N, C-alpha and C positions, 0 to 999 in steps of 0.2 A: 609439556605442550610443544608439538611438532609443527613447525612452520613449512608450508609449501609455497612455492613461487608460481604466479600466474601472470600471464601478459596478454594484452588486447590492445585495440586502437585507443581506448580511453580507459580511465580509471574505473568508472561505472560498469563498463563491459567486463573488466577483469574481475570485479567484485561479484558480478553476476556469474561468471565461470566459477568462482570459488564456491558460491552459494549452491550452484548445481553439483559440484564435486562432493561437497560435504552434505548434501541434501538437507539444507537448513536455510533460515534467512540470514541476512547480513548482521542482524542484531546479535546473533549467536556466535559471531566470528570475531576473532582478534585480528585486526587488519593493519599493516605496515605498509605505507606507500614508499616504494623505493624510487620510482621515477614516474612523473605525471604524463611523460611522453610529449611529442611535438607532431603537429599536423603538417608542417612543412608548407612549402609553396608549389602548387600544382603537382603534388605527389613526391616532389624532391626534398630530401632532408628530413623526412618524417621518422619518428621514433616512437615505438610501442610503449605504452604505459605498463609498468611493472609493479606488482605488489606482492607482499608475503601474507599469507593468512593461515589461521589455525583455529580449530574449533575450540570455543571455551569449554573448560571443565566445570561441570556443575557437580558439586559435592553432595551426595545423598546422605543426609543426616537422618538415621534411624533412632527411634527411642531405645535407650538401653534397657535390656531385660532385668527385671528385679532379681536380686540374689536370692537362692532358695533359703527359705527360713528353717532354721533347725527344728528337729522333730519335737523337742521339749516345749518350745514356743507355740507350735501348731497344736499340742495337746491342750496347752493352757488357754488358748483361744477357743477351742472347742468347748472346754468346760464353762468358759465365760458366756459362750453363745447359747448354751442349753436354756438359761431361764428366759432368753429373749424370744424363744419359740412361742411362748404363750401369747405374745404381742402380735402375732401373725395377722389377725383379722384387721388390727389397726394399720399395720404396714400395708396390706392389700388395699385398704381405703385411700391411704396416702399415694400409693402407686397410681390408683385410678385417677386421683386428682391431678397428679404430675403428669399423666399422659394426655389429659385434656388440653393443657396449655401447649405442648408441641404440636398437636393437632391444629390448633389455631394459627400458630407461627407458620406451619407448613403450609396451609391454605393461603396465608398472606404471601408467602414466598412464591407459590404456585402463580398467584394472581399478578404479582410483579414481574414474574418470568413471562407470563402471557403478554403482558404490556410491552416488555422489551422486544419479545419476539415479533409482536405486531408492528413495532417501529422498524424493526430490521427487515421485516417482509415488505413494508412500504418502500424503504430505501433500495431493497433489492430490485422491486419492480421498476423503481425509477432507472436504475442502471440498466436493467435488462430491456427496457422499453427502447433505450437509445441504441441497442444492438439491432433491433429489428428495423426493416425498412419503412420508416414512419412516412405519413402523408407529407409531401413537400409543401411548406408554407411558401405562399407568394411573397416575394420580397417587394418592398416598397419601391415604387418607381421614382428615381431621383434624376433631376436635371443635371447637366454638365456641369453647371455652376455649383450645385451642392456637392457633387462628387469632388470637384476641385477644392472645395472648402473643407471637405472631410480630410482629404490628403494633407492639405496645408496645415490643418490642426495637429494631425499626427506627426508630420515632419517637424514641426515647430517645437513640439514637446520632446521628441526624440533627440533632436539636436541639442536642446538644452541638457538633457541627461548626459549625452556623450561628451559635451563640452565640459561638464562638471567632473566627468570621469577622466577627462584627458585622453580620450579615444578618437581616432580618426576612422569613421565608419561611413561607408556608402550605403544609401538607403534606396532601395527599389520597391515601388508600390504598384499594386494592381487591384482595382475595384471590380469584382465580378457582380455584375448587375442582376444576373439570373438568380443567384443565391443571396445577394446582399452581403457579400464578404469582402473584407479588405485584407488581402494578403501582403505582407511586408517582409523583405529579405534583406539581411545585412551581410555585407562583405567587408573585410578588413584584415590586418595582420594577425591580430590576436583576438579571435572570437570566443575562445574558451572562457574568458572572463563573463561575456554575456550569457553563455550557456549555464554556467554554474553547475553545483552538484545535482545530477540527475535532472537537469534542465530547470531547476527551481527559479534561478535568476531570469531566465527567458520567460517562464510563466508568469512571474510577478510583473515583469515589464509589459507582457502582453495584456494583463488584467488592467494595468494603469493606463495603457493606450486606449483600451476598450472604454474606459470611463470617460476619457477625453473626447473621443470621437461621438459617443452616444449622448453626451450631455446637451439637452435642449433640442434633440432631434427625434422625429417620429420614426417608429419601426426600430427594430434592433439590428445593429451592425456588428456582425461577427468578425473579430480581428484575429489573424493568425500570424505570429512572428516565427521566423525561422533563419537559421544561418548555418552554413556549411552542410546543408541537407541533414540537420540533426533530427528533425521530426521523423523522416523516413528511416533513418539508421535506428533511431529508438524503437520505432514501431517493429522493425525487423528483429531487433534484439528481443523484445517482449514476446513476439509471436514464437521465436525459436525456444526461449524460456518456457513458454507454456506448453510446447510440445514435448520438450524434455522432461518437464515436470509430470505431465500426464503419463508419459512412458513409465517413469519411476513409481507413481502411484498404482499404475496397473500392475507393475512388477512386485512391489512391496506390499500392496493392498492396504496401505496406511495414508491417511489425508496428509497433505503438505500445505503449510501456510507460507504465503509469499510475504515479501517485505511490504511495508506500507507504501501505498501509491495514490497518487491524485485520481479523481473520477475518470479523466480521459484515458489514463494507462490502465486502470481496472477494466474499462470497457474494451480495451485491446485484448486483454487475457480472456475475458468472458467470450468475446467474438471468436477468437481463435479456437477455443474448445467447445463452441456451441454445437457443433455437428459431430462430436466425438461419441463413439458408441459405448465406450467403457467408463469415461469420467464425466463429472458436472462440476460446476463452479458456483460459489456463493461468496458474498463479502460479509465481513464482520468487524466490529470495532467502531469506534467513533473517530471523525476527522481530527487531527490529520494522521491518525495511527490506523485508519480503516485499511484493511487488506483483504486480498482474494485467498480463498481456500479451495483446493482442488481435491476431490475425494471420488471414490468409486461410486458408481451409479447404484442406487438402492441401498446404500450404507447411511446409518443416521449420522447427523452432524456431529 
């Protein structure tokens, strides 16, 4: 197993580079983190993240071929087999009966496959719908007092979390009345802890804040948490990944499965390749392992 070195701003971006280079998902890579890197302050003292990656070796185990039988044994078998030829009609009847059972099993399997494909199609429509410019829902009109209360609830919850974590974080909030969104931005010395691996910590915190601010209120308030411009950087990384994968699929004419992503990130991939003339995308698998597959247009899944 030969390891190669990759570097980028973050460990996630370095893993993405490795996945592109080896033309596979991160699950099929052996990864060693050499340095997690540092963001620095105002661009000073920043250090790139460095990893070593190698493609996992998958041993193909083939069934061993049976050793050739001696000629004498073959002759003996042929002699023993002669009297059995008289029982051919019975064997034919047994074969016919045996064939009936697999047919039933095959029809059951086909029915179950159809049910699964229907569920996947529904999930796919749900994801693709979010790509299209849907009709804008009118946000609930809220008074200044209610907006202030929403911000106070969110800030109280977040301050409690940061105090328990021993972090000093500055919180900036903006409520966009037209969309009914609450945008929250964090600034501090070490925000990598709040981002987590591929933004999982930030997404979890965002979900919890959403539960807090929506409790007992009419209309849905969409909460968006961000720090160090992570959401924008992640979106750009995924869009570049989508274009690179599309090029490789067009070149190799083979579908490529990306690593599992959350619905928001899958929508970014779908949207980035929606107008591509050569490839198309679809999602498969169940949460949290649902992932995007990129394939040539006109090819079967």
